[in-house]
The first five atom37 places (N, CA, C, CB, O) and aatype in JSON, in Angstrom:
{
  "aatype": [20, 20, 20, 20, 20, 20, 20, 20, 20, 20, 20, 20, 20, 20, 20, 20, 20, 20, 20, 20, 20, 20, 20, 20, 20, 20, 20, 20, 20, 20, 20, 20, 20, 20, 20, 20, 20, 20, 20, 20, 20, 20, 20, 20, 20, 20, 20],
  "atom_mask": [
    [1, 1, 1, 1, 1],
    [1, 1, 1, 1, 1],
    [1, 1, 1, 1, 1],
    [1, 1, 1, 1, 1],
    [1, 1, 1, 1, 1],
    [1, 1, 1, 1, 1],
    [1, 1, 1, 1, 1],
    [1, 1, 1, 1, 1],
    [1, 1, 1, 1, 1],
    [1, 1, 1, 1, 1],
    [1, 1, 1, 1, 1],
    [1, 1, 1, 1, 1],
    [1, 1, 1, 1, 1],
    [1, 1, 1, 1, 1],
    [1, 1, 1, 1, 1],
    [1, 1, 1, 1, 1],
    [1, 1, 1, 1, 1],
    [1, 1, 1, 1, 1],
    [1, 1, 1, 1, 1],
    [1, 1, 1, 1, 1],
    [1, 1, 1, 1, 1],
    [1, 1, 1, 1, 1],
    [1, 1, 1, 1, 1],
    [1, 1, 1, 1, 1],
    [1, 1, 1, 1, 1],
    [1, 1, 1, 1, 1],
    [1, 1, 1, 1, 1],
    [1, 1, 1, 1, 1],
    [1, 1, 1, 1, 1],
    [1, 1, 1, 1, 1],
    [1, 1, 1, 1, 1],
    [1, 1, 1, 1, 1],
    [1, 1, 1, 1, 1],
    [1, 1, 1, 1, 1],
    [1, 1, 1, 1, 1],
    [1, 1, 1, 1, 1],
    [1, 1, 1, 1, 1],
    [1, 1, 1, 1, 1],
    [1, 1, 1, 1, 1],
    [1, 1, 1, 1, 1],
    [1, 1, 1, 1, 1],
    [1, 1, 1, 1, 1],
    [1, 1, 1, 1, 1],
    [1, 1, 1, 1, 1],
    [1, 1, 1, 1, 1],
    [1, 1, 1, 1, 1],
    [1, 1, 1, 1, 1]
  ],
  "atom_positions": [
    [[66.14, 111.36, 99.34], [66.16, 110.42, 97.88], [67.45, 109.23, 98.21], [66.66, 111.65, 96.17], [68.47, 109.39, 98.88]],
    [[66.95, 108.0, 97.46], [67.58, 106.74, 98.13], [68.82, 106.82, 97.28], [66.67, 105.2, 98.03], [68.83, 107.33, 96.16]],
    [[69.92, 106.24, 97.92], [71.23, 105.93, 97.47], [71.08, 104.5, 96.64], [72.29, 105.86, 98.79], [70.48, 103.46, 96.96]],
    [[71.96, 104.89, 95.32], [72.06, 103.51, 94.35], [73.39, 102.85, 94.91], [72.23, 103.87, 92.48], [73.47, 101.64, 95.09]],
    [[74.44, 103.74, 95.19], [75.76, 103.19, 95.38], [76.02, 103.91, 96.95], [76.97, 103.68, 93.99], [75.8, 105.09, 97.2]],
    [[76.48, 102.99, 97.82], [76.87, 103.21, 99.15], [77.98, 102.64, 99.5], [76.01, 102.86, 99.99], [77.96, 101.41, 99.42]],
    [[79.11, 103.22, 99.92], [80.39, 102.41, 100.38], [80.64, 103.24, 101.77], [81.85, 102.48, 99.15], [80.57, 104.46, 101.9]],
    [[80.94, 102.36, 102.67], [81.14, 102.97, 104.04], [82.54, 102.32, 104.56], [79.81, 102.61, 105.09], [82.71, 101.11, 104.66]],
    [[83.58, 103.37, 104.9], [84.66, 102.69, 105.64], [85.49, 101.74, 105.07], [84.2, 102.11, 106.63], [86.25, 101.04, 105.75]],
    [[85.38, 101.66, 103.7], [86.2, 100.79, 102.74], [87.68, 100.9, 103.15], [86.02, 101.25, 101.17], [88.14, 102.01, 103.42]],
    [[88.46, 99.73, 103.21], [89.8, 99.6, 103.22], [90.33, 98.41, 102.09], [90.17, 99.27, 104.73], [89.74, 97.35, 101.88]],
    [[91.25, 98.75, 101.59], [91.84, 97.65, 100.61], [93.33, 98.05, 100.43], [91.04, 97.6, 99.06], [93.82, 99.17, 100.35]],
    [[93.99, 96.65, 100.38], [95.42, 97.11, 100.48], [96.16, 95.7, 99.79], [95.93, 97.52, 102.29], [95.97, 94.54, 100.17]],
    [[97.02, 96.15, 98.72], [97.69, 94.99, 98.07], [99.03, 95.74, 97.45], [96.66, 94.19, 96.86], [99.02, 96.93, 97.15]],
    [[100.04, 94.99, 97.32], [101.26, 95.26, 96.6], [101.72, 96.86, 96.68], [101.01, 94.8, 95.09], [101.97, 97.6, 95.73]],
    [[101.76, 97.17, 98.14], [101.96, 98.66, 98.42], [101.06, 99.82, 98.14], [102.98, 98.99, 97.81], [101.39, 101.0, 98.18]],
    [[99.92, 99.33, 97.88], [98.93, 100.48, 97.65], [97.97, 100.11, 98.61], [98.3, 100.65, 96.16], [97.7, 98.96, 98.96]],
    [[97.4, 101.33, 99.06], [96.28, 101.2, 100.3], [95.02, 102.31, 99.86], [97.07, 101.73, 102.05], [95.21, 103.41, 99.35]],
    [[94.05, 101.87, 100.11], [92.63, 102.9, 100.12], [92.57, 102.88, 101.75], [90.87, 102.14, 99.19], [92.95, 101.86, 102.32]],
    [[92.13, 103.9, 102.47], [91.89, 103.94, 103.63], [90.56, 104.55, 104.2], [92.87, 104.45, 104.04], [90.37, 105.76, 104.08]],
    [[89.7, 103.79, 104.78], [88.47, 104.64, 105.12], [87.92, 105.69, 104.12], [88.77, 105.39, 106.34], [87.86, 106.91, 104.29]],
    [[87.48, 104.9, 102.9], [86.75, 105.51, 101.85], [85.37, 105.34, 102.3], [87.02, 104.91, 100.45], [84.99, 104.25, 102.74]],
    [[84.48, 106.54, 102.2], [83.11, 106.59, 102.29], [82.63, 107.15, 101.09], [82.66, 107.29, 103.43], [83.26, 108.05, 100.54]],
    [[81.6, 106.7, 100.63], [81.04, 107.5, 99.35], [79.45, 107.02, 99.01], [82.09, 107.12, 97.91], [79.13, 105.84, 98.92]],
    [[78.66, 107.98, 98.87], [77.26, 107.54, 98.36], [76.89, 108.35, 97.23], [76.14, 107.66, 99.43], [77.28, 109.51, 97.07]],
    [[76.08, 107.69, 96.4], [75.44, 108.6, 95.08], [74.01, 108.24, 95.06], [76.15, 108.23, 93.44], [73.54, 107.1, 95.02]],
    [[73.45, 109.22, 95.09], [72.02, 109.46, 95.06], [71.31, 109.0, 93.79], [71.77, 110.89, 95.24], [71.9, 109.15, 92.72]],
    [[70.23, 108.52, 93.8], [69.45, 108.19, 92.58], [69.2, 109.31, 91.53], [68.15, 107.7, 93.0], [68.46, 110.22, 91.91]],
    [[69.69, 109.39, 90.31], [69.26, 110.5, 89.61], [70.11, 111.52, 89.4], [68.27, 110.98, 90.13], [69.78, 112.56, 88.83]],
    [[71.44, 111.23, 89.91], [72.45, 112.37, 90.08], [73.59, 111.62, 89.06], [73.02, 112.71, 91.94], [73.75, 110.42, 88.83]],
    [[74.21, 112.68, 88.6], [75.44, 112.28, 87.68], [76.63, 112.42, 88.44], [75.59, 113.17, 86.37], [76.8, 113.49, 89.04]],
    [[77.51, 111.52, 88.51], [78.83, 111.65, 89.41], [79.95, 111.14, 88.85], [78.75, 110.98, 90.7], [80.0, 110.05, 88.29]],
    [[81.14, 112.14, 89.02], [82.42, 111.79, 88.38], [83.45, 111.28, 89.49], [83.01, 113.08, 87.59], [83.57, 111.63, 90.66]],
    [[84.17, 110.31, 88.73], [85.15, 109.99, 89.79], [86.45, 110.02, 89.44], [84.96, 108.78, 90.31], [86.89, 109.04, 88.84]],
    [[87.29, 111.09, 89.72], [88.39, 111.67, 89.17], [89.79, 111.53, 89.98], [88.04, 113.05, 88.99], [89.76, 111.38, 91.2]],
    [[90.63, 111.56, 89.51], [92.25, 111.54, 90.38], [93.13, 111.1, 89.54], [92.45, 110.52, 91.74], [92.92, 110.49, 88.49]],
    [[94.21, 111.46, 90.06], [95.68, 111.11, 89.29], [95.8, 109.62, 89.15], [97.1, 111.64, 90.17], [94.99, 108.81, 89.61]],
    [[96.85, 109.36, 88.49], [97.41, 108.04, 88.28], [97.82, 107.36, 89.5], [98.52, 108.11, 87.4], [98.69, 107.88, 90.2]],
    [[97.25, 106.15, 89.87], [97.53, 105.31, 90.98], [96.58, 105.94, 92.24], [99.22, 105.32, 91.3], [96.82, 105.61, 93.41]],
    [[95.62, 106.74, 91.93], [94.9, 107.18, 93.47], [93.83, 106.53, 93.71], [94.41, 108.63, 93.66], [92.97, 106.93, 94.49]],
    [[93.76, 105.02, 92.83], [92.92, 104.22, 94.04], [91.47, 104.2, 93.1], [92.77, 105.27, 95.9], [90.58, 103.51, 93.58]],
    [[91.17, 104.84, 91.9], [90.01, 104.81, 91.15], [89.26, 103.41, 90.8], [90.35, 105.45, 89.98], [88.11, 103.03, 91.03]],
    [[90.27, 102.86, 90.22], [89.85, 101.61, 89.63], [89.95, 100.36, 90.69], [90.76, 101.36, 88.34], [89.39, 99.3, 90.41]],
    [[90.66, 100.52, 91.9], [90.64, 99.73, 92.91], [89.15, 99.7, 93.75], [91.79, 100.17, 93.71], [88.6, 98.73, 94.27]],
    [[88.74, 101.05, 93.68], [87.56, 101.24, 94.42], [86.48, 100.69, 93.6], [87.33, 102.68, 94.78], [85.59, 100.05, 94.17]],
    [[86.45, 100.86, 92.41], [85.16, 100.13, 91.65], [85.34, 98.83, 91.38], [84.8, 100.71, 90.3], [84.38, 98.21, 90.92]],
    [[86.67, 98.1, 91.63], [86.41, 96.54, 91.84], [85.99, 96.36, 93.14], [87.65, 95.61, 91.61], [85.72, 95.24, 93.56]]
  ]
}
């Protein structure tokens, strides 16, 4: 099944916050939740 979203080895850093080596794929037709605590990087990942 094809991926509609795919991230591989994503890094992002700013103002003391850092995402390290994030990889994720979302398959077509699947419902996926993106959860985590405050400051975990959810919004940063989507940006």
